[in-house]
C-alpha positions as CSV (number, residue, x, y, z in Angstrom):
1,M,12.2,47.1,-166.9
2,F,15.3,47.8,-164.7
3,R,13.5,49.0,-162.6
4,I,11.3,46.1,-161.5
5,F,13.9,43.9,-161.3
6,L,15.4,46.1,-159.0
7,L,12.7,46.3,-157.0
8,L,12.4,42.9,-156.9
9,V,15.9,42.7,-156.0
10,I,15.6,45.0,-153.3
11,A,12.0,43.0,-151.9
12,G,14.1,39.6,-151.8
13,S,16.7,41.0,-149.5
14,L,14.7,42.6,-147.6
15,L,12.5,38.9,-146.8
16,I,15.4,37.1,-146.8
17,A,17.1,39.7,-143.9
18,A,13.4,39.8,-142.1
19,C,13.7,36.2,-142.0
20,Q,17.4,36.0,-140.3
21,A,17.1,38.4,-138.2
22,T,13.7,36.5,-136.5
23,A,14.9,33.0,-137.0
24,P,14.7,30.8,-134.0
25,T,19.3,30.7,-132.7
26,K,20.3,26.8,-132.8
27,T,22.7,26.2,-129.6
28,Q,25.5,23.4,-130.6
29,G,27.0,23.2,-127.1
30,E,27.5,20.2,-126.0
31,K,25.9,17.2,-124.4
32,V,26.4,16.1,-120.3
33,E,25.0,12.9,-119.9
34,V,24.4,12.3,-116.5
35,S,22.7,9.8,-114.0
36,D,19.1,10.5,-115.3
37,G,19.3,12.4,-118.3
38,S,21.7,15.4,-119.5
39,Y,22.0,18.7,-119.7
40,T,24.0,20.7,-122.3
41,D,27.3,22.7,-121.6
42,V,27.3,25.9,-124.1
43,S,30.2,28.3,-124.3
44,V,29.8,32.0,-124.2
45,T,29.9,32.8,-127.9
46,E,26.2,30.7,-127.9
47,L,25.6,32.0,-125.1
48,Q,25.6,35.5,-126.8
49,S,23.6,34.7,-129.7
50,M,21.1,33.3,-127.5
51,L,20.6,36.2,-125.2
52,K,19.7,38.0,-128.5
53,N,16.5,36.2,-128.9
54,K,16.2,35.4,-125.3
55,D,13.6,32.7,-124.7
56,F,14.9,30.9,-121.6
57,T,14.5,31.7,-118.0
58,F,18.3,32.6,-116.9
59,V,20.0,32.2,-113.5
60,N,22.9,33.0,-111.5
61,V,23.1,30.3,-109.0
62,H,26.3,31.3,-107.9
63,I,26.7,32.0,-103.6
64,P,28.3,33.7,-102.1
65,Y,27.2,36.9,-104.9
66,A,30.2,37.7,-107.1
67,G,27.8,39.6,-109.9
68,D,25.2,38.9,-112.6
69,I,25.6,38.2,-116.1
70,P,22.9,40.8,-118.1
71,Q,20.1,39.5,-118.7
72,T,19.7,37.4,-115.6
73,D,16.4,36.3,-113.7
74,L,17.1,34.6,-111.0
75,S,19.8,33.8,-108.5
76,I,19.1,31.3,-106.4
77,P,22.1,29.1,-104.5
78,Y,23.5,25.9,-106.1
79,D,23.2,24.0,-103.2
80,E,19.2,24.7,-102.9
81,I,17.9,24.3,-106.1
82,D,15.8,22.2,-105.3
83,E,14.3,24.1,-102.3
84,N,13.2,27.1,-104.8
85,L,11.4,25.0,-107.9
86,N,8.5,27.5,-107.9
87,Q,10.9,30.2,-108.9
88,L,11.2,28.1,-111.8
89,P,9.0,27.3,-115.2
90,A,6.3,24.8,-114.0
91,D,6.8,23.8,-117.0
92,K,9.8,20.9,-117.3
93,N,10.0,21.1,-120.7
94,T,11.2,24.7,-120.4
95,K,14.8,26.1,-121.4
96,I,17.0,26.8,-118.3
97,M,20.6,28.7,-118.6
98,L,22.3,27.9,-115.5
99,Y,25.9,29.8,-114.5
100,C,28.1,30.3,-111.7
101,R,31.9,32.0,-111.3
102,S,33.5,29.0,-113.1
103,D,31.0,26.7,-113.9
104,R,30.8,24.1,-110.9
105,M,28.5,24.8,-109.0
106,S,25.8,25.7,-111.8
107,K,26.6,21.6,-113.0
108,I,25.7,20.5,-109.5
109,A,22.6,22.4,-109.7
110,S,22.1,21.5,-113.8
111,E,22.9,17.5,-112.6
112,T,19.7,18.2,-109.6
113,L,17.5,19.5,-111.6
114,V,17.1,16.9,-114.5
115,G,17.2,14.7,-112.0
116,L,13.9,16.3,-111.0
117,G,12.5,16.1,-114.0
118,Y,13.5,19.0,-115.9
119,T,14.7,18.4,-119.3
120,N,15.6,21.3,-121.1
121,V,18.7,22.1,-118.9
122,Y,21.5,24.1,-120.3
123,N,24.9,25.6,-118.1
124,L,27.8,28.2,-118.9
125,E,30.7,25.9,-119.8
126,G,33.5,28.5,-117.8
127,G,30.7,30.6,-116.2
128,M,31.4,33.7,-115.3
129,V,34.9,33.6,-115.2
130,A,34.5,32.4,-119.1
131,W,32.4,35.9,-120.0
132,E,34.7,38.4,-118.4
133,Q,37.9,36.4,-120.2
134,A,35.5,37.3,-123.2
135,G,36.2,40.9,-122.6
136,L,32.1,40.9,-121.2
137,K,31.1,42.4,-118.6
138,L,28.8,42.0,-115.0
139,D,26.3,43.7,-113.8
140,Y,26.3,44.7,-110.2
141,K,23.5,45.3,-107.7
């Protein structure tokens, strides 16, 4: 009887752990309202969590080049984002995360994408500066 109980406890624990490991990451963030909609600012901690189960296109919009946060997919200059939509997912509901050095350029690019009809835009608050202040490393080409 004790063995059956022990097996049930172990099986239940494994099931709970498996569900937690595959559960989608919930992003809190802070909504930023702009003239044509909104985008979401996320913290370094939230981005780290999102990167564990990456389900977004990760874009560095900083110019000039100053490094990349690991797992970056694309580099598109912030002031040319509207000229490079062919590099972004065609579905405007796809999640896109933008960042730059401080978050000034990525906020401009986020607002541009929202104005172009993108509905799932995220911005790393504080950019690469905040990433490095958290003790995290950048990649360099």
